[in-house]
C-alpha positions in Angstrom: -16.7 -2.0 10.0 -16.5 0.3 7.0 -15.3 -2.5 4.8 -18.1 -4.8 5.9 -20.7 -2.0 5.4 -19.4 -1.2 1.9 -19.4 -4.8 0.6 -22.8 -5.6 -1.1 -22.3 -9.3 -0.4 -22.1 -8.7 3.4 -25.1 -8.0 5.6 -24.5 -6.7 9.1 -26.5 -8.5 11.8 -26.4 -7.7 15.4 -27.2 -11.2 16.7 -27.2 -14.9 15.8 -29.4 -17.6 17.3 -29.2 -21.4 17.2 -31.3 -24.1 18.8 -29.6 -26.8 20.8 -30.7 -30.4 20.6 -32.6 -30.1 23.9 -34.6 -27.1 22.6 -32.7 -24.2 24.2 -31.7 -21.2 22.2 -28.2 -19.9 22.2 -27.9 -16.2 21.3 -24.7 -14.3 20.4 -24.7 -10.5 20.0 -22.1 -8.3 18.5 -22.3 -5.2 16.4 -19.6 -6.6 14.1 -21.5 -9.7 13.1 -22.2 -10.1 9.4 -23.5 -12.8 7.0 -21.9 -13.4 3.7 -25.0 -13.5 1.4 -23.2 -14.7 -1.8 -21.9 -18.0 -0.5 -22.7 -20.9 -2.9 -21.9 -23.8 -0.6 -24.1 -26.0 1.5 -24.0 -24.0 4.8 -27.2 -22.1 5.4 -25.3 -19.0 6.7 -21.6 -18.0 6.8 -21.0 -15.7 9.8 -18.1 -13.2 9.8 -17.5 -11.9 13.3 -15.5 -8.7 13.6 -14.1 -8.5 17.2 -11.0 -7.2 18.8 -9.4 -6.2 15.5 -10.0 -9.5 13.8 -12.6 -11.0 11.6 -13.3 -14.6 12.7 -15.0 -17.3 10.6 -15.4 -20.8 11.9 -14.5 -23.8 9.8 -14.1 -22.0 6.4 -13.8 -23.9 3.2 -11.8 -22.6 0.2 -14.6 -20.4 -1.1 -15.0 -18.8 2.3 -11.3 -18.3 2.6 -11.3 -16.5 -0.8 -13.9 -14.1 0.6 -11.9 -13.7 3.7 -8.9 -12.8 1.6 -10.9 -10.1 -0.3 -11.8 -8.5 3.0 -8.3 -8.8 4.3 -6.9 -7.3 1.1 -9.2 -4.3 1.5 -7.8 -3.9 5.0 -4.2 -4.5 4.1 -4.3 -7.6 6.3 -3.7 -11.3 6.0 -5.8 -14.4 6.4 -4.4 -16.5 9.2 -5.7 -19.8 10.5 -6.0 -20.8 14.2 -2.7 -22.7 14.0 -0.8 -19.7 12.7 -0.9 -20.8 9.0 -1.6 -18.2 6.2 -3.8 -18.5 3.2 -3.6 -16.9 -0.3 -6.2 -15.3 -2.5 -7.2 -18.7 -3.9 -8.1 -20.0 -0.5 -5.1 -22.3 -0.3 -2.4 -22.7 2.3 0.7 -20.6 1.7 3.8 -22.9 1.9 6.3 -22.0 4.6 
């Protein structure tokens, strides 16, 4: 949490909401939820979700993975995908 709080590009949020096609609202609450405010891509918001010792980001592109790597580096951690693969500072897959 200290790394997220100290990064001027990250804004801590406590909740995220999204409307479903049928008009219902889905709400997710977590004290470790943050938005990356400096993202230049087409997504309206990029959510970083700190939970259970991990920072989770859904469907990251190379730019997002580079930001993930910056945060991981500050934590002496690694960026790992959902299939166990690892990524480098450039947002690219590390060959096995």
